[in-house]
C-alpha positions in Angstrom: 14.2 -23.4 -19.5 14.4 -19.9 -17.8 11.0 -18.7 -15.5 8.8 -15.4 -16.5 8.1 -13.2 -13.8 4.3 -12.9 -14.7 3.3 -10.8 -12.0 5.0 -8.3 -9.6 4.0 -6.4 -5.9 6.0 -3.5 -4.6 5.4 -3.0 -1.1 6.3 0.0 1.0 9.9 -1.0 2.0 11.8 -1.3 -1.2 10.6 -4.8 -1.6 9.4 -6.6 -4.5 7.5 -10.0 -4.5 7.9 -11.7 -7.9 5.7 -14.3 -9.1 7.4 -16.6 -11.1 5.6 -19.3 -14.1 7.1 -21.6 -12.4 4.7 -20.8 -9.3 7.4 -19.4 -7.3 7.4 -16.6 -5.7 10.4 -14.5 -4.9 11.2 -11.3 -2.9 13.7 -9.0 -4.1 15.2 -6.1 -1.9 15.8 -3.0 -3.4 16.4 -0.7 -1.1 20.4 -1.6 -1.0 20.5 -0.8 -5.3 18.3 2.9 -4.1 21.1 3.3 -1.6 24.3 3.3 -4.0 22.4 6.4 -5.8 22.8 6.6 -9.4 20.7 6.0 -11.7 18.7 4.1 -9.0 18.3 7.6 -7.1 15.0 7.3 -9.8 13.5 5.2 -8.1 14.0 6.6 -3.8 10.4 8.7 -3.8 8.6 5.1 -2.5 5.6 6.3 -4.9 8.2 5.6 -7.9 8.9 3.0 -6.8 5.6 1.3 -6.5 3.4 3.5 -8.9 6.4 2.5 -12.3 7.0 -1.4 -10.6 5.8 -3.5 -13.7 7.0 -6.3 -16.1 9.4 -5.8 -19.3 11.6 -7.8 -20.7 10.0 -10.5 -19.2 11.5 -9.3 -16.0 10.7 -7.0 -12.7 11.0 -3.3 -14.1 10.9 0.7 -13.6 9.2 2.1 -16.7 10.2 5.6 -15.5 9.0 7.3 -18.7 5.1 5.9 -18.8 6.1 4.0 -22.5 6.3 0.5 -21.7 9.8 1.3 -23.4 12.3 -1.7 -22.6 15.0 0.1 -24.1 14.2 3.2 -21.4 13.6 1.8 -17.5 15.4 0.3 -14.8 15.0 -3.7 -15.3 16.8 -6.8 -12.4 18.2 -9.8 -14.4 16.4 -12.6 -14.1 18.9 -14.8 -13.0 19.6 -11.9 -10.4 15.8 -13.1 -9.6 16.0 -16.8 -9.3 18.9 -16.0 -6.5 16.4 -14.5 -4.3 14.9 -15.9 -1.7 11.8 -17.9 -1.4 8.4 -17.4 -0.2 7.1 -19.8 2.0 3.7 -18.6 2.8 2.5 -16.9 0.5 -0.7 -17.2 1.0 0.0 -15.4 4.9 2.0 -12.9 2.8 -1.5 -11.6 0.2 -3.3 -11.7 3.6 -1.4 -8.4 4.3 -0.7 -7.2 1.8 -4.4 -7.0 0.5 -5.4 -7.0 3.6 
């Protein structure tokens, strides 16, 4: 069974904490994709990156249209997210994020 994304929390440095339904938290670094340009230029502005970051198609996505359209978004393959480093000290991270 594949894990689904249940929460995403973007940061100011183009990273996203991705909470999975298997009780893990993964840290996805979008900076390399943004550096490649192309479609990812659309999320280069940090405010757009953070404000459009959401869950669509059961995975991390950026809803650029604001319509929650699973076709017209930038989404990340769930396999890619599962390969990201697992966050070990979730409580410490959350204390910093929500301080």
